[in-house]
C-alpha positions in Angstrom: -26.7 -2.0 -8.4 -23.4 -2.9 -6.8 -22.1 -6.4 -6.2 -19.1 -7.6 -4.2 -16.3 -8.1 -6.7 -12.7 -9.4 -6.6 -10.3 -8.2 -9.2 -8.6 -11.0 -11.1 -5.4 -8.9 -11.5 -4.7 -7.5 -8.1 -7.1 -9.5 -5.9 -8.5 -6.3 -4.4 -12.1 -6.8 -3.1 -14.6 -3.9 -3.6 -18.2 -3.1 -4.3 -18.6 -2.6 -8.0 -20.5 -3.4 -11.2 -18.9 -6.8 -11.7 -18.1 -6.1 -15.4 -15.2 -7.3 -17.4 -12.8 -4.6 -18.5 -11.4 -4.1 -21.9 -10.3 -0.5 -21.4 -7.7 -1.1 -18.7 -5.6 -3.6 -20.5 -7.4 -6.9 -20.9 -10.4 -8.9 -20.2 -9.3 -9.9 -16.7 -9.2 -6.4 -15.2 -12.4 -5.0 -13.7 -13.2 -1.5 -14.9 -14.2 -0.3 -11.5 -11.5 -1.9 -9.4 -10.0 1.1 -7.6 -6.5 -0.4 -7.3 -6.2 -1.3 -11.0 -7.7 2.1 -11.9 -5.0 3.8 -10.0 -2.3 1.7 -11.7 -3.9 2.4 -15.1 -4.1 6.1 -14.4 -0.4 6.2 -13.4 0.5 4.2 -16.6 -1.3 6.8 -18.7 0.4 9.7 -16.9 3.8 8.0 -17.5 3.0 7.6 -21.2 2.1 11.3 -21.4 5.4 12.3 -19.9 7.4 9.6 -21.7 8.3 8.0 -18.3 8.9 4.3 -17.5 5.5 3.1 -16.2 7.3 0.7 -13.8 8.1 3.7 -11.7 4.4 4.1 -11.0 3.6 0.4 -10.1 1.0 0.4 -7.4 -0.3 -3.1 -7.2 1.6 -4.8 -4.4 2.2 -8.5 -3.8 1.5 -9.5 -0.3 2.7 -12.6 1.6 2.6 -14.2 5.0 5.9 -16.1 4.3 8.8 -14.4 6.0 11.2 -16.2 3.7 10.0 -14.9 0.3 12.9 -13.3 -1.6 10.6 -10.5 -2.9 10.5 -9.0 0.6 14.0 -7.8 0.0 13.7 -6.9 -3.7 13.2 -3.2 -4.4 11.3 -2.0 -7.5 12.3 1.1 -9.5 9.8 3.2 -7.6 11.4 2.3 -4.2 8.7 0.0 -3.0 9.4 -3.6 -2.2 8.4 -6.3 -4.7 6.5 -8.0 -1.9 5.2 -7.0 1.6 4.8 -9.2 4.6 1.4 -9.2 6.3 -0.3 -11.1 9.1 -2.4 -14.1 7.9 -6.1 -13.7 7.4 -6.7 -15.8 10.4 -4.6 -13.6 12.6 -6.2 -10.4 11.3 -9.7 -11.9 11.8 -8.9 -12.1 15.6 -9.6 -8.4 15.8 -7.6 -5.2 16.0 -6.0 -3.3 18.9 -5.9 -0.1 16.9 -8.3 1.4 14.3 -7.8 0.2 10.7 -6.3 3.3 9.0 -5.0 3.2 5.4 -3.5 6.7 5.0 -0.5 8.2 6.8 1.6 11.3 6.4 5.3 11.6 6.3 6.4 14.5 8.6 9.4 15.4 6.4 7.6 16.1 3.1 3.9 16.3 4.4 2.8 13.8 1.8 0.0 11.3 2.4 0.6 7.6 1.4 -2.2 5.1 1.2 -1.6 1.4 1.8 -3.5 -1.8 1.0 -6.3 -2.9 3.4 -4.2 -6.0 4.3 -1.2 -3.9 5.4 -3.5 -1.5 7.3 -5.2 -4.4 9.1 -1.7 -5.8 10.0 -0.8 -2.4 11.5 -4.2 -2.4 13.4 -3.7 -5.9 14.7 0.0 -5.5 15.6 1.2 -1.8 15.6 4.8 -3.0 16.1 4.8 -5.5 13.2 6.6 -3.1 10.9 9.7 -1.0 11.8 9.6 1.2 8.7 7.1 2.4 6.1 7.2 3.8 2.6 6.7 7.4 1.5 5.3 7.7 -2.0 6.7 11.2 -2.5 10.2 10.4 -1.3 10.2 7.0 -3.0 11.8 5.0 -0.1 11.2 3.4 3.2 12.0 5.2 6.5 12.1 4.0 10.1 8.9 4.8 12.0 11.0 6.6 14.6 13.7 9.2 13.7 17.1 7.7 14.7 19.1 10.9 14.5 18.8 14.7 14.1 16.6 17.2 15.8 13.6 14.9 15.8 15.5 11.8 17.2 13.0 9.5 19.0 9.9 11.1 17.5 7.5 9.4 15.1 8.4 10.0 11.4 4.8 9.3 10.2 1.4 10.1 11.6 -2.0 8.8 10.7 -4.5 11.4 9.4 -5.9 11.7 12.9 -2.5 12.9 14.2 -1.5 9.8 16.1 1.9 8.3 15.4 2.2 5.3 13.1 3.4 2.3 15.1 2.0 3.5 18.4 
């Protein structure tokens, strides 16, 4: 039977067994937390290939405070240390676009999946972000190409083909 769980490590909410995990690195990680499981899998992959596991960090810190210094700090994998999101209260007001977690970078055709809170921020205010991260390229790109043959076009699309930020 599944119960509503919240991971003590990353704060991710999910339906799971509600057990304490000792396999994933300590008694505070839930074994069936999908976010921690992804992080653990990436750490194991890094160990197999003798890579720095910080390059595979996937648990993001989220904030509603625009003045947090972590918003401008970049991790070795290219992601920001922290990401700005709309408050719970603002997101609970409803969405003007569907909540979509996965988008595709047109340049490399790679899918990137974001946290639910970031996806809800996009759905509440599609113009909140001016750039987004590509997990394959390892950096942030503007949502709209600013030069080249695709100037003015969307650089990312949702899985349904609509442009990110539209």
